[in-house]
C-alpha positions, -999 to +999 in steps of 0.1 A: -215-178-360-222-146-342-194-125-356-175-096-341-185-073-313-199-040-326-175-012-337-165+012-309-145+044-307-113+047-288-113+063-254-079+079-259-049+078-283-014+091-279+022+085-291+052+073-271+084+090-280+113+066-276+149+075-268+161+060-300+141+079-325+107+062-328+072+075-321+049+046-312+011+050-316-010+036-288-048+037-282-072+025-255-109+016-258-135-005-239-140-005-201-112+014-182-119-009-152-120-041-173-095-068-179-065-053-196-056-068-230-030-057-255-033-068-291-002-074-312-009-070-349+007-090-377+036-084-401+060-073-389+050-040-405+012-044-405-008-021-383-036-021-358-071-012-371-105-004-356-117-040-362-091-054-338-111-037-310-140-059-320-124-092-309-131-083-273-163-075-253-159-037-246-178-041-213-154-067-200-120-056-215-098-026-213-085-029-249-050-016-258-038-014-294-005-002-307+012+002-340+046-014-338+077+005-348+078+017-384+042+010-394+006+023-392+006+056-373+040+051-358+070+069-372+094+069-389+074+050-415+091+018-426+121+027-404+145-002-399+170+014-374+164+004-338+136-019-349+140-054-335+118-079-315+136-068-284+127-031-291+091-040-295+091-059-262+105-028-245+077-007-260+051-031-247+066-029-212+067+009-214+030+009-224+021-014-195+040+007-170+027+039-184-009+027-180-003+013-145-013-022-155+001-049-133-009-079-155-027-082-188-039-106-214-017-107-245-033-114-278-020-114-314-023-128-349+004-142-372+036-124-364+017-110-335+017-146-320+055-146-322+057-113-304+031-124-278+049-156-271+083-140-268+069-113-245+053-140-223+086-160-222+104-129-210+077-115-187+056-144-176+047-127-143+029-100-164+007-122-185-027-134-174-034-154-205-026-156-242-050-155-272-032-165-304-044-168-340-023-181-369+009-193-352+043-183-365+072-198-347+100-179-365+121-209-374+141-214-406+115-239-419+088-213-414+106-187-436+113-214-462+076-225-462+065-190-471+093-177-494+113-207-507+109-219-543+104-254-529+083-242-500+048-253-492+032-219-501+049-219-535+036-254-543+000-245-533-001-212-551+025-216-579+009-189-602+012-163-574+046-174-565+059-170-600+051-133-598+069-130-565+099-150-577+102-132-611+117-101-594+146-122-579+149-149-605+187-148-604+188-154-567+199-189-556+175-211-536+178-200-500+188-164-509+153-151-517+150-130-486+185-115-491+177-106-527+144-089-517+162-071-489+186-055-514+156-043-534+137-030-504+166-011-491+176+003-525+183+040-530+160+038-561+126+048-548+107+032-578+126-001-574+120-001-537+082+006-540+078-020-568+094-047-548+073-038-518+041-041-537+051-075-553+061-088-518+028-076-502+006-089-530+022-123-527+013-125-490-022-110-495-030-133-524-026-164-502-040-151-469-077-160-473-094-192-480-111-177-511-097-149-532-108-114-522-102-084-545-102-060-516-073-078-500-051-074-531-062-038-534-051-031-498-018-049-504-011-028-535-015+005-516+020+021-515+021+032-478+009-001-464+030-022-488+062-004-480+061-009-443+049-045-445+075-056-470+105-037-456+099-047-420+090-083-427+121-087-448+142-069-422+130-092-395+131-124-414+165-119-430+176-115-393+157-145-381+134-121-361+164-114-339+159-147-322+179-179-318+166-208-339+137-225-322+137-198-294+100-201-286+099-239-283+132-241-264+118-217-238+082-230-237+086-242-201+086-205-190+049-201-201+036-235-191+016-221-162-001-194-185-035-204-199-041-197-236-059-203-268-043-214-301-066-207-330-055-217-365-072-221-399-070-256-414-060-241-448-037-214-435-009-212-462+009-182-448+016-200-414+015-237-418-008-256-394+021-277-381+031-246-362-001-247-341+001-285-335+037-283-325+031-254-301+000-272-286+020-304-281+046-286-260+026-259-242+009-275-212-019-249-208-025-241-245-058-252-260-058-257-298-088-250-319-085-258-357-110-238-377-121-261-406-132-237-433-106-209-429-072-197-442-049-173-425-067-139-421-080-129-387-110-115-405-122-148-420-157-151-404-150-184-386-116-172-373-131-139-360-159-158-343-134-181-326-113-152-314-144-135-299-154-168-281-119-173-268-117-138-254-152-144-237-140-177-222-108-161-210-127-133-193-150-159-176-120-179-165-101-149-151-131-135-133-139-168-117-102-172-107-104-138-090-135-149-071-120-182-061 
């Protein structure tokens, strides 16, 4: 494995002030004349980071990162008002138009794959290709897999799930998300922050193939935990503001778009069935299962696959332009 591209500095960074009270952080790096690519980070409520730039050859790509509403360097921090999937799509379109980009590659990981796919379904004429890692289809079964007492994640990591479930032990099966939502929107700041850390640690504890202390430490950090937990719960209790099976029911709208589907064999956060189901219904999607990997985009084999996919996408698009 060759690993990531070397770390680079951003060329420019700014914030978009929306009309409904949000400030959205955006940055650009790489080749200003290169293939435009926008990267959608995970969560909802995660954030972009410098390493996300390193999935793309900076000589070939014009790399655009943004922190979705309510997280990272966007404000208000952990804000739930005017924060839906459709708001994020509007922000992406604003960024594209602001940068005078006609078409771009859309890439993302985990929740970022959901956002990328929904964007492509609604704006197929703007998408050159898709690069997706750790597929999340935002179906009822996907929420149950990750948070249900009888879900797959709870059965694979029962000791970690016990800690997650202890906080909402009185909630009935099927109501775990609602129970956490009450805690995460509580007026009691201590209660709210404690719930956020427990939620975030649960996800972090199962995100890598092998345990990593630094992952748990990051998930315990108050600022990051609060936005991740509040926004994930806000989105998931509202079914990501999508109709059930929205992505698969509209997959025909992206059949002409080429793309890569990268998924770790032992991904417990987003079950591998998601990737196989998407691949079976998306005519131009190419599935690559990474044998020794979990969910995280920074697992060495996953990161290597992402870099190779972005290289191959650039070759394909440049050849297409020549032809």
